[in-house]
C-alpha positions in Angstrom: 167.5 49.6 72.0 170.2 49.0 74.6 170.6 52.8 75.1 166.8 53.1 75.6 167.0 50.2 78.2 169.8 51.8 80.1 168.0 55.2 80.0 165.0 53.7 81.8 167.1 51.7 84.3 168.8 55.0 85.3 165.4 56.4 86.1 164.7 53.7 88.7 167.4 55.2 90.9 166.2 58.8 90.7 163.9 60.9 92.8 161.8 63.4 90.8 159.1 65.9 91.5 155.8 65.8 89.6 156.9 68.3 86.9 160.0 66.3 86.2 158.1 63.1 86.1 155.6 64.4 83.6 158.5 65.6 81.4 160.1 62.1 81.6 156.7 60.6 80.7 156.6 62.7 77.5 160.3 62.0 76.8 159.6 58.3 77.3 156.9 58.4 74.5 159.1 60.4 72.2 162.1 58.1 72.7 159.9 55.1 72.1 158.5 56.5 68.9 162.0 57.3 67.6 163.3 53.8 68.3 160.3 52.1 66.7 160.4 54.3 63.6 164.1 53.5 63.2 163.3 49.8 63.7 160.5 50.0 61.1 162.9 51.7 58.6 165.4 48.9 59.2 162.7 46.3 58.5 161.6 48.1 55.3 165.2 48.5 54.0 165.8 44.8 54.7 162.7 43.9 52.8 163.9 46.1 49.9 167.3 44.4 49.9 165.6 41.0 49.9 163.5 42.0 46.9 166.5 43.3 45.0 168.5 40.1 45.6 165.6 38.0 44.4 165.3 40.2 41.3 169.1 39.8 40.7 168.7 36.1 41.1 166.3 36.1 38.1 168.9 37.8 35.9 172.0 35.6 36.6 172.9 32.1 35.7 171.4 29.1 37.4 174.9 28.3 38.7 174.7 31.1 41.2 171.1 30.4 42.2 172.2 28.6 45.3 174.1 31.6 46.6 171.1 33.8 45.9 168.7 31.5 47.8 171.1 31.2 50.7 171.4 35.0 50.9 167.6 35.4 50.9 167.2 32.9 53.7 169.9 34.6 55.8 168.2 38.1 55.2 164.8 36.6 56.1 166.3 35.1 59.2 167.9 38.4 60.3 164.7 40.3 59.6 162.8 37.7 61.7 165.3 38.2 64.6 164.9 42.0 64.2 161.1 41.7 64.3 161.2 39.6 67.4 163.6 42.1 69.2 161.3 44.9 68.1 158.3 43.0 69.7 160.3 42.4 72.9 161.3 46.0 73.0 157.6 47.1 72.6 156.5 44.8 75.5 159.4 46.1 77.7 158.5 49.7 77.0 154.9 49.1 77.8 155.9 47.6 81.2 158.2 50.5 81.8 155.4 53.0 80.8 153.2 51.3 83.4 155.9 51.6 86.0 156.4 55.2 85.2 152.7 55.9 85.4 152.5 54.2 88.8 155.5 56.2 89.9 153.9 59.4 88.9 150.7 58.5 90.7 152.6 57.6 93.9 154.6 60.8 93.6 151.3 62.8 93.4 149.9 61.0 96.4 153.1 61.6 98.4 152.9 65.3 97.4 149.3 65.5 98.6 150.1 63.7 101.9 153.0 66.1 102.5 150.7 69.1 101.9 148.2 67.7 104.4 151.0 67.0 106.9 152.4 70.5 106.6 149.0 72.1 107.0 148.3 69.9 110.0 151.7 70.8 111.5 151.1 74.5 111.0 147.6 74.3 112.4 148.9 72.5 115.5 151.7 75.0 115.9 149.2 77.9 115.7 146.9 76.2 118.1 149.7 75.6 120.6 150.9 79.2 120.2 147.3 80.4 120.8 146.9 78.4 124.0 150.1 79.9 125.6 149.1 83.5 124.8 
């Protein structure tokens, strides 16, 4: 998650053309999907571990039950933290996606303005050249 955050932060300093921006937008979605899938795998594996420890607790003596219960609480706590971080990550990426979308739109508008400006400049130059002929 930290790598993903630093990746997006580095984009804020860059200057891209429209093709590059659209590529980054697609890369953003792919990166997000990979991170969320890995996070879901972690949650699933943690849940399996929790179930196995509970099953183990049924097989061993009551003397060790306290250790089993403590381990289960700790795993549940860690899974809860992971779930909260995953939720924060999703919210952060949605904000970043919105920023990237707005950046693409601004870039497209800037490109259109530059085209109009260039055409106007060429037109004025041709008009000025025609007047002096």
